[in-house]
Structure formats: C-alpha cells, structure tokens
C-alpha positions as CSV (number, residue, x, y, z in Angstrom):
1,M,100.3,108.7,78.1
2,K,100.6,107.2,74.7
3,M,97.5,107.1,72.4
4,V,97.8,104.2,69.9
5,E,96.3,105.7,66.6
6,M,94.0,103.3,64.8
7,K,91.6,103.3,61.8
8,K,88.0,102.8,63.0
9,P,86.5,100.5,63.9
10,W,89.2,98.1,65.0
11,V,88.9,94.8,66.6
12,Q,90.6,93.4,69.8
13,I,90.8,89.7,70.2
14,A,91.0,88.8,74.0
15,M,93.1,85.9,75.3
16,D,90.6,85.1,78.0
17,V,92.1,81.7,78.8
18,T,94.0,80.3,81.8
19,D,96.7,78.3,79.9
20,V,99.7,80.3,78.7
21,D,100.6,77.9,75.9
22,L,97.1,77.9,74.7
23,A,96.9,81.7,74.7
24,C,100.1,81.8,72.8
25,E,98.6,79.6,70.0
26,Y,95.5,81.7,70.0
27,A,97.6,84.9,69.7
28,K,99.4,83.6,66.8
29,M,96.0,82.8,65.2
30,A,94.8,86.3,65.9
31,V,97.8,87.9,64.2
32,E,97.2,85.7,61.1
33,I,93.5,86.5,60.8
34,G,94.0,90.2,61.1
35,A,93.3,91.3,64.7
36,D,94.0,95.0,65.2
37,W,94.7,94.7,69.0
38,I,95.6,91.5,71.0
39,E,94.4,91.5,74.7
40,V,96.3,89.7,77.6
41,G,93.0,88.7,79.3
42,T,92.4,89.0,83.2
43,P,92.2,85.2,83.5
44,L,95.5,84.7,81.7
45,I,97.2,87.4,83.9
46,Y,95.8,85.7,87.1
47,Y,97.0,82.3,86.0
48,G,100.1,83.1,84.1
49,S,101.3,86.2,86.0
50,V,101.9,89.6,84.7
51,Y,104.9,88.4,82.8
52,V,102.8,86.7,80.3
53,T,102.5,90.0,78.6
54,G,106.0,89.7,77.3
55,K,105.3,86.3,75.5
56,I,102.2,87.8,73.8
57,T,104.0,91.0,72.7
58,E,106.7,88.8,71.1
59,I,104.0,87.1,69.1
60,A,102.0,90.3,68.4
61,G,105.0,92.0,66.8
62,D,103.6,95.4,65.6
63,I,100.2,94.8,66.8
64,P,99.4,96.7,69.9
65,V,98.9,94.5,73.1
66,F,96.2,95.5,75.5
67,V,96.9,94.5,79.1
68,D,93.6,93.8,81.0
69,Y,94.6,94.1,84.5
70,K,91.4,95.8,85.6
71,A,93.9,97.3,88.1
72,Q,92.5,98.7,91.4
73,D,95.3,99.8,93.6
74,G,99.0,100.1,93.6
75,V,98.3,100.7,90.0
76,Y,101.5,102.4,88.8
77,K,103.7,99.3,89.2
78,Y,101.3,97.2,87.1
79,F,101.3,99.7,84.2
80,K,105.2,100.1,84.5
81,V,105.8,96.3,84.1
82,A,103.3,96.2,81.2
83,A,105.3,99.0,79.4
84,E,108.6,97.3,80.2
85,Q,107.2,94.1,78.4
86,K,106.2,96.3,75.4
87,G,102.4,96.4,76.2
88,K,100.8,99.4,74.5
89,I,97.6,99.8,76.6
90,A,96.6,98.9,80.2
91,V,93.4,98.9,82.0
92,V,92.4,100.5,85.4
93,L,89.0,99.8,86.8
94,G,86.9,102.9,86.6
95,V,84.9,102.3,89.8
96,C,88.1,102.6,91.7
97,N,89.0,105.7,93.7
98,D,90.3,108.7,91.8
99,G,93.6,108.2,93.3
100,S,94.1,104.9,91.4
101,I,93.0,106.6,88.2
102,K,95.4,109.3,88.7
103,E,98.3,106.8,89.3
104,A,97.3,105.0,86.1
105,V,97.5,108.2,84.2
106,R,100.8,109.1,85.8
107,A,102.2,105.7,84.8
108,G,100.8,106.4,81.3
109,R,102.7,109.6,81.0
110,E,105.9,108.4,82.5
111,C,106.1,104.9,80.9
112,G,104.5,105.5,77.6
113,I,101.5,103.3,77.9
114,G,97.9,104.1,76.9
115,V,95.4,104.1,79.7
116,V,91.9,102.5,79.5
117,G,89.4,103.3,82.0
118,D,87.1,100.2,82.3
119,L,83.4,100.9,83.2
120,F,83.0,97.5,84.4
121,S,80.5,97.2,87.3
122,V,79.6,100.9,87.2
123,P,75.8,101.3,87.7
124,N,73.7,102.1,84.9
125,D,72.7,105.6,86.3
126,K,76.4,106.5,86.9
127,L,77.8,105.3,83.5
128,L,77.8,108.8,81.8
129,S,79.0,110.7,84.9
130,R,81.8,108.4,85.6
131,A,82.9,108.3,81.9
132,I,83.1,112.0,81.9
133,E,85.0,112.0,85.2
134,L,87.5,109.5,83.8
135,E,88.0,111.6,80.7
136,A,88.6,114.6,82.9
137,L,91.2,112.6,85.0
138,G,93.2,112.0,81.8
139,V,92.5,108.3,80.7
140,D,93.1,107.8,76.9
141,Y,90.3,105.4,76.3
142,L,87.0,104.3,77.8
143,F,85.7,100.6,77.8
144,L,82.0,99.3,78.3
145,H,82.2,95.9,79.7
146,L,79.3,93.7,80.7
147,G,80.6,90.9,82.8
148,I,79.8,87.2,82.6
149,D,78.6,86.9,86.3
150,E,76.4,90.1,85.7
151,Q,74.7,88.4,82.6
152,K,74.3,85.1,84.6
153,H,72.5,86.8,87.5
154,G,70.2,89.1,85.4
155,A,71.9,92.3,85.0
156,L,69.6,95.0,83.7
157,K,72.0,96.1,81.0
158,T,73.4,95.0,77.6
159,A,76.8,95.3,76.1
160,T,75.9,98.7,74.8
161,T,73.9,100.2,77.7
162,G,74.9,103.8,78.0
163,L,77.1,103.8,75.0
164,Q,75.2,106.4,72.8
165,D,75.2,108.9,75.6
166,I,78.9,108.4,76.6
167,V,80.2,108.8,73.0
168,S,78.1,111.9,72.6
169,H,79.8,113.5,75.7
170,V,83.4,112.5,75.4
171,E,86.2,113.1,73.0
172,I,88.2,110.0,73.7
173,P,87.7,106.5,71.8
174,V,85.1,104.1,73.5
175,G,85.2,100.5,73.1
176,V,82.7,97.7,73.9
177,A,83.2,94.0,75.0
178,V,80.8,92.0,72.9
179,Y,79.9,88.3,72.6
180,D,78.5,88.1,69.1
181,Y,78.5,90.1,65.8
182,E,75.1,91.5,66.4
183,S,76.2,93.3,69.4
184,A,79.3,94.4,67.7
185,E,77.3,95.8,64.8
186,K,75.1,97.7,67.2
187,A,78.1,99.0,69.1
188,I,79.8,100.4,66.0
189,K,76.5,101.9,64.8
190,L,76.2,103.8,68.1
191,G,79.6,105.1,67.9
192,A,82.1,102.7,69.5
193,S,85.6,103.0,67.9
194,W,86.4,99.4,68.7
195,V,84.9,96.1,69.8
196,A,86.5,93.3,71.8
197,M,85.7,89.6,71.3
198,G,87.1,86.5,73.1
199,E,84.7,83.9,74.4
200,P,82.7,82.2,73.2
201,M,84.3,82.4,69.8
202,L,87.8,81.8,71.0
203,S,87.3,78.3,72.3
204,A,84.8,77.3,69.5
205,P,85.8,74.2,67.4
206,D,85.9,76.5,64.3
207,N,87.4,79.5,66.2
208,R,89.7,80.6,63.3
209,E,86.8,80.7,60.8
210,Q,84.5,82.4,63.2
211,L,86.8,85.2,64.3
212,K,88.1,85.8,60.9
213,E,84.6,86.3,59.8
214,F,83.8,88.5,62.7
215,I,87.0,90.7,62.1
216,D,86.2,91.1,58.4
217,K,82.6,92.0,59.0
218,V,83.5,94.6,61.6
219,H,86.0,96.2,59.4
220,R,83.4,96.4,56.6
221,L,81.2,98.3,59.0
222,G,83.8,101.0,58.8
223,E,83.8,101.0,55.1
224,S,80.1,101.2,54.8
225,G,79.9,104.0,57.4
C-alpha cells in the first residue's frame, strides 16, 4: 500500500463526465486552480475505459490521481492497471465481500497504490462497524459517499451521516463527497481529512470561478482550524 501524505484539508476534483476530451479540459483547469487530488470518475471510466487514467495522470503531473472504480470483483487487476498508469489511489466498494477488500489491499501492497474503501450504499446503522472492519482489513482511506440516486429517491442520510462517529473510531483519513460548500465546511469541521467535489460545479457555466473559490475556502478551513 502507498499512503499519499497530504496537508489537511485537501480537495479532490472529480472528473465525473462521460467525454474523455472534456474530462481532459476539466483536469487541466483543476490543476491550474489548485486541486490537491484529481479523480478519474466512475462515469469517465465506464465511457472512456480504464486506460483514460493514463491521460489524466499525464495532465496531473505531480498531483495524485484518484481512480474511482468502485471495484467489486476481480479487484486486483483494476488496481494493477491504475498503478501502471501512474494512478496513486484507487477505490474498492466497501459493501463488497471481504475477499474483494483483501485483494484491493494486496494490490496496494504489491503495486504501490493507495486503497480507498468507499462506504457508498452501506446502510446507516452499519456505517461505523463497516468502517472499522475496512480499516482492520488494511485499507488506507475511507470515503463517505451519498449517491445521486439515493438523494433522488429520498435517502434518509446526508453527505456527513455517520462521519463524526467514524473519525472518532478510526486512525486512517476519511473523505466525504460533497455537492456544495456548506456540506464541505460541515464535513471538515466534523473531522474529514478531505472533500471531493465534481458536479454540479464542474459543468456550471462559471465552473472555473466556482471551483477555485471552493478550493480556496476549503483550504482556509484548515488555516482557521
């Protein structure tokens, strides 16, 4: 496994688009405005193939690239190809069987790539226990992730549901996917090490201005804390 040391809080900008050329444009913008991590989003991987990671890592340079596979089975091969294309972090879905988590961790150790256990779709009453289990299995990071479909159909959770309990029971960094600055601020104040932002800001007409302001404001939370 390979932990990527970062000054808290850091900001991940997610390339959650389906067009590779557009994602490359957005990635260049993210580099220019001060993103700390750049994410190869799940939609981009589905539409552009796993090898889009190489295009994004070329653009990112020294900025770590986070590969959001949400991998579920046959996990080792996905992490291996991400590492070959110079990705620094890759994601396994935390609701998966422990065997898949162990394969992600094995890939992390052998290929030198950080392992994120994504708590996407874990029920509210299981969030803390699964977070503790994932840490014990060897993941490097945890990620709280409220999905678009969950929100659309009335999920009984928010972006930060369970966060405070998790950060008080684990030693590894915990990140949160957010959709606005207010939820980012709350996440950082509750102990998140980083936040990830993509849509709706990424596709906004004034995306550069919105995302730059978002990054700067999150960084200032660390200065004031």
